[in-house]
C-alpha positions, 0 to 999 in steps of 0.5 A: 500500500503505497499511496501518500495522503495526508489526513487533513479533514480530521485535524481541526486547527493547530490549537483547539478550544472548548468547542472541540471537546469530546464532551464533559465529565460528570459534575462530581469528577475532580480536575487534575492535581498532584500532591507529593507523597514521598521521595526515595533514593535508588542510588546515591552514585548512579552512572552519569554521562551525557550523550545524545543530550540524554542520560542512559538512566533517564531516557523517557522512551524506556518502557519500562524503567519503572513499573508496578505489579501486585503491590511491588514497584521495580526499577532498573538502572546502571550504577557508577561502576556500569553494573546493571541493577534491578531493585524492588520495594513494597508500595509505600516502603521508603527503601529499595532492595537491589540485585546487581545483574551479571552485566556491565554497560558496554559503551557510553551511549544513552540509548542503551537503556534498560527496559522491563516487562511483566508476563502475567501468565507465568509471573516473570520479570523480563529485562532487555538492556544495552543495545543501540543498532547492535546486539542486546542483552536479555535476562528473565526471572524465575516463574512466579517471582512477581506473583509471590514477591512477599514470600520470595527472597530478592537475591540474584538467584531469582534471575537466570543467566544474561543472554544475547538472545531471547531464549535462543531467538536471535532477532537481529544484529541491529537492535534498538529501542526495546519496549515490552508490552503486556497483552490483555491475555497476560502474555508479553510482546517486545517492540524493537527497531531493526536497522539504524536511524533514518533507515530502520523498521519496527518489529515485534516478538511475542512471549506466550509463557513458555517461548518467544516467537518473532512476529516480524517487521511491520513498518517499512523504510522504503518509499520516497518522501518529498518536502519543499526542499528535497527528497529522501528514499529511506527513513525509519518510523519512531514510535511514541509508544505502543499500548493496549487500551481497555478493549484490547486494541493496540495503538501507536503514534509515530513520527518519520525520520528521513535519512537524507538531510536534503528534506530540511531547510537547514542542516542544523535541524532534524529530519523528523516530520508529521505525526502519524497513527495506526492501530491493530485489533489482532495483537499487532498482526495487521495495522490500520490507519485512523479510518480503519483501512488496512495499511500493513501486515506484520511479517509480510512484504506489505508493511506500513510505509510513508506512502500509505494513505491516511497515516498522518493525523498532524501534518508538519514539515521537517523544518520545525524540529519535531521530536521523536519518541515522545509519549502516548496514552489511551483514556477510559473510552479507549481513545488515543492521546499523545504528546508531541513537541516542536518549534511553532511557526510563530517563532520562524519557519526554519530551525537551524539548531534543533537543540538551541531552537527547541530549548528557546522556543519549543512547545509541547502539544496535547493531541487526542482523538475526540468522541466524534472521531476527529482530532483535537490539538491543544498547545501546553502554554509552558516553555520546554526550556529543553530539547528533550521529551515530555511524558503523558499520563491520564488519571482515572477521570481522564484528566491529562498530565504532561511530565515536562523536562526537569520533572515539572508537571502540567495538567488539564481537565477532561471537563474543559476538553483538555484545554485548561493546561496549567503548571501543577508542580514546578520541579523546584528542589529536584535538580533533575537533569532533564528527561524523566522516567514515569511508572505508567503501570502504577497510576491505574493500580493505586492512583500514584504517579511515580517519577524517576529522575537523576540529579544534574552533575558534570562530566562523568561524576555519578549523581543521585537517582531518585523516585518521587511520588505524587497522589492523583485525584482519588 
């Protein structure tokens, strides 16, 4: 499927107001609020180095660097001697118990994050770590560990050996961006990129409780994209996330990154363009655009391509330093929401240094599908003051929270149509480096937003890694 059509009829302007809302919440529903309920320290001497403007322990695209299951919270990071560490605490506890895994970070590359996942069918914790367009390292716990946490000693004996495959399934030698996704039936999937930046494909593997299977690639790197400045014939699809809603539909927002810098107005920018959206109703075996048209089949020769019709839900050329791998969530009705960020046109039509320009003039936007089937976009009226990413969380009332760089938190109420964005927590006192990691699994379990952040340092001097907790409306 190779036609290119931009979905323009659904997007109702760059900044939407209350008239475009999906309806109003019940009168009794509270608006967004955050109440700090505690801070704990994971590590006083966590590994610190800056690469690609980020930290290896706090890249917000990790899924998951922090997660909660059955009354326990789990965290993973690299400590000062580069060892991979996984820790747990009972919810409400102030101290963490650590296990040092038999692996050390192989290179000073902030992409080489640790991601965790839970397979509910057998109660295992899975970790994938230390990869950027090369081989990965994988380890999983014994069966039942997460189901019997209180009665199981937290020692290295609960983890198997570190592998360079998924129990013998090799996948690819160009592996990046592991994201574990729990399926509604209790299984586990692993999303990853095959290839390199500007020339890569998204793929899936699946764990059924006893073995891993490769489902195959589902996005294409081929096809021609042409901007006002030039053309590119190779790219990769960067995911904002991959998540199941309450009805079992799998959602993914994305941006395209072109390989050829000729598509930009200036070489100092970044070749990302357009926000796209696809979904799957068969656990990632096939993919449909917003209109429901089949646009790709996983593991086949017909995968989702830049030339496919109806993929784009927010059109933007490569001249505004659009960020890749931002954030997404689904609400209680199964409607998809995303955070995207770029330099708006009112600050100029050509960014010349994406870090400098995003720091000075970048803004985050809340993009969501409304109940009438259209798309609504609202600017969050708070400067990014950073080149980095923002995370999105929805509470039990579908109020939206944007966790901005430096641990700042903004919120908007469902009752306003998510148009009344305001700053709820200014991050003061955290001394957070920039991007943060959130526990997206905990919010629906007990209404607590946990944010993992690392303190600013310099050079390669280790710094404290902490988790701060906020109560959301009950």
